[in-house]
N, C-alpha and C positions, 0 to 999 in steps of 0.2 A: 400615935407616930414616933420619930425619934427624937433624941435631942439635938442630934444635927439641925434638925428643922425648926428648933426654937430659938427665938430672937427677940430682944428688946427692940421695938420700932424706933426708928430714929427720923425725925421730921425736920425738914428745913422749911422757913418761912421766909420768903421774899417779898418784902413789901417796903417802899420808901416813906410809908406814912408811919411816924413813931406810935401813935396811938393804936393803930392796927396791930402792930407788933407787940405791944405790951397786951393789947387784949387776947390776942392768940397765945402769947407764953403764958398767961395767967390761967386761960382756958385749958390748955393742955399739961399744965403742971400737976392737975390733980389725976391724971390719966397715967397708966404705965407705959409712959414713953419718954424719950429724951428729946427736947425741942432745943433749936438754934435758930436765931433770927438774924438776918442780913438786909442790908437796905438798897443794894446795888447789885446788877447784873454780874459786874466784877467780883465782887465779893462772893457772890453766890458759886461763880465758876471757880474761884479760888477755894472756897469751902468744900466743895463736892471732890474736888482734886486732892484734899487732904483727909477727909474722912469718909466713911460709908453712911449712906443714908437710905431708908426705905421709900420715902415719900417727900416731895416738895411741894409746898402750896405756894403759887406764883401769881402775882398780881398782874394784869393784863398790861397795865401801864406803869413802869417803874422808871423814876426820875434818872435820866442817861442810859436809858436802856429800853429794850421791847420784850414784854413778858412772852410773846409768842416767839419769837426768835430764839429766847432763852429755852422755851419749852422744847423746840427743835433740837438746840445743842447738848440739852440734858438727855433726849432718848438717843442722840446718836452716839453721845460719849460715855453715859452711864445708863444703858439699857435697863438694868434692874430697878433704877429708881423711877418710880410712877409720879404722876404730876396730876394736881388738881389746879384749874386754873380759877382765880378769884376776880371778876369783873363787876363792873358798876351795870345797874339796872339799864336795860336799853341797850347793851352792847353785847348781845346774844350772838350776833354775827362773828364778832370777835372770839367768843367762846368757842363756837363750832370751828373756826379757823384753828383754834389752839388744838382742839381734837383731832383735827387732820393732821395736826403735826406730831401727835401722840399723846396729848393729855387725855385721862381716863374720865374725867368729871369736871363739871365747872359749878361754882357758887356764886351767886349774884349778890350784890351789897344793896341794901343792908340786909346782913344774914342773921339768922338766928343762932345762937351757940349750939343749940340741939341739932339743928340742920346741919351745921359744919361738922359737928362730931359724928352724927350718922354718916356723912360723905366719907370721912377719914376712915372710920372702922369699916365701912364697905370696901373702901381701897386696899386697906391693909388685909382685909379677908381674902380679897382677889389675890394679891401678892401671895399669901400664905397657900392659897389654893395652888396658885402656879408652882410655888416651890414643891410642893408635895407631889404633885403630877410628874414633875421631873424626877423626884425621888425615885417614884413609882417604876417609871420608865427605866430608870437604871437598876432597879431591883427585880424588874421581871424577868421571869426565867420561862418555867414549864406551864404557865397558865395559858389554856386555848379557850377559853368560854368566860363570858360573863353574862348574867341575866339568861335570855333565851338566844345569846348568839353565840355562834361557835366559828372560830377561823384559825389558822396556823400563819395567816399572812402576817409579817412582823409589823407593817402599818397599822392592821388591826388589833395586834396585841397592845400597841400604845394607845389605840382609841379605847381599847377595855379599860385601861389603867386611868385614862381620862376621865371615862363615864364614872367610874367607881368613885374617883374623888368628886365630881360633879353631884353625885348623888347626895353628898353629905352637907350640901352648901346650896343656897339659895339664889346663886348669881345667875344673870340671865344667859341664855345660851342661844348661838345660831348654829344651825346645822346645815351644811351645803353638800351637794353631792348629785349626780346625775340620778332621772328617774329609777327607781328600783333598788337603790341600794341600801336602803332600809333606814330612812331619816326618822319616820314615825317610830320604828322600832328602837332606835337610839333615844328618843325623846319618852317612849314608856320605860326603858330601862332605868334611865335618870330618876323618873318619877316613882317607878316601883320599888326601887332598890334605896329610896331614899327617906328622910324623915317625914316627907308629906305622902307617903303611899296611903295613909288612912283617907286621905281626902281624894276629891274625883280628878280623874284626868280628863279635861276637858278638850276635845280636838275640834278644830274649825278649818274647813278647807276654804280659804280666803277665796280663791279663784271661782268657786261654786256658789257663791252668795252675789247675788244682783246688787248692783250700786245702791240702789235705791231702798235695800232692806239691810244693809251692812251696818248701819247704826243701831237698829233694833235689835239685831240679831247679836250684836256684840254687848250691847249695854240694856236691852229690855225696854220696855215700855209700861207706862201707866194707864190704867183703864181711861177711855175717852181722849187718848192721846192723838188718835185718828179716826176715821170713819171705819168702822168693823173692830175696833179695840174694845171689846166688851168686858174683857177682864185684863188685870196685869198680867205681865210675863216677865220672867227674869232672864237676863241676858248671859250670854257664856261666859262673859267676864265674872259676873256675880256668882254663877254656877261653879267657877273654879276656886272660890274663896277657901283656903286652907288646902289648895291642892296645887294642880299644874293646869296651865293654860297653853295649849299647844297650836301656834298659828303656822299651818301648812300653807305653802306658797305664798308667804308674807308679801312678796312684790305686787301682788293683785290688788293689796289694799289702796283704794283711792287716795290720792294726795289729801284732800280735806279730812279723811278719816284717820290716815296717819298722824295729823296735827292733834286729833282728839284723842287717840291712844297714846301718843307720846305723852300728853297731859296726864293720862291714868298711869301710865308708868311711872311718872315723877311723883305724883301725889297719892297714888294708891287708893283713889275714891272715885266713883262714878256718880253720874245723875242719870236716870233712866229717861228715854224720851217722854216728853210731856210732863215731866215732874221737875221738882226744884229741891228736892231732898238729896244729900250726898249720902252716898252709900260706900263705907270703908271696905275694900277689899285686901286681902293677903293671900298672895298667889306667885308663885313662881312662874317665870315666862320662858318657854322655849320656842323658838321659830325656825322655819326651815324653808329652804328654797333651793332650785336646782339653777338658777341663774346666777351672774355676777352681779351683786348688788352694788358694789363700788362702780361700776359701768353704768348702773341705772341710775344712780346718784349724779353722776356726770351728765348723763342725758336728761336730766330733771324729771325723771319717772319715780324717784324714791326721795324723800326729803333726807337732806343730811343729817340733820340733827336724830331723826328717828332712827336713821341707819346705825347712828354710834351707840343709841339707846339698846338697840338689841344686839349688836354685835359685841358683847362685853367679853364673852369666852368664844370664839368660834371652833367648830369641829368641822372638818371637811373629810367626808366618806370616800374612800377610794372606789373607782369604776369595779363593777363586778368582773369584768373582762380581766 
């Protein structure tokens, strides 16, 4: 890309615990990034108004202030600053509320340094990706095709640029649009133009799988797991190891299965039905829907934490008309 997109990440840590601040400052000192620490909401707002930052790590409870309210203020006043919420174990409800207010991820205390570093690196990669997409949108001129899609529609040209950037990364994508707009086509373009093209593109139509079979379809099963299970079977998630898992009509996944799939997305490991052995999986995830998932969250048909895990980078395809 260009030098215009190169930058040294600047992190702001907001936590009223001096031990946590010292720990995080030491942790990031060895990384190629600049770190500043403050102890209050007022200091955070003042610092953000004086200097540019890429990412803020915000504790959910700050003496003299509220981390969730601060997250909302950051997103309103400094939309280019991403926020990762740090929350105590058992406060996941607060973390989900923070994500509703604009946080992109959350880490629970006590956290492992590697876990926090991974979350920060993922957030920085997401921001770099967004910046490059914006750059390509500005630079786009006489390009009318990407992969096996062709269009002269200005909206689709922007989508081509977005898909091209997403193909180079592993960020989770949610493709929305009316039936027939090419959601699976977009998912395949991301996969086959990207670094995982040598792996499998594994698609599952979530609406076509009966609820009773959803777990075995996704995670597979061991021999003897249930009557008729004469041999072991590899599930769709495990098949997608090294490639891409495409969850079409993702809103059709039952709520209990959303919770199990959420854990897989967070831990990148599964257990087959009837087994107790954890199998590590390394795949990218692309989900698709023709419904308003945010509305389904409000109606209680989609888990809020699951929604935020799959809606990392949204792509809305325009109607064919």
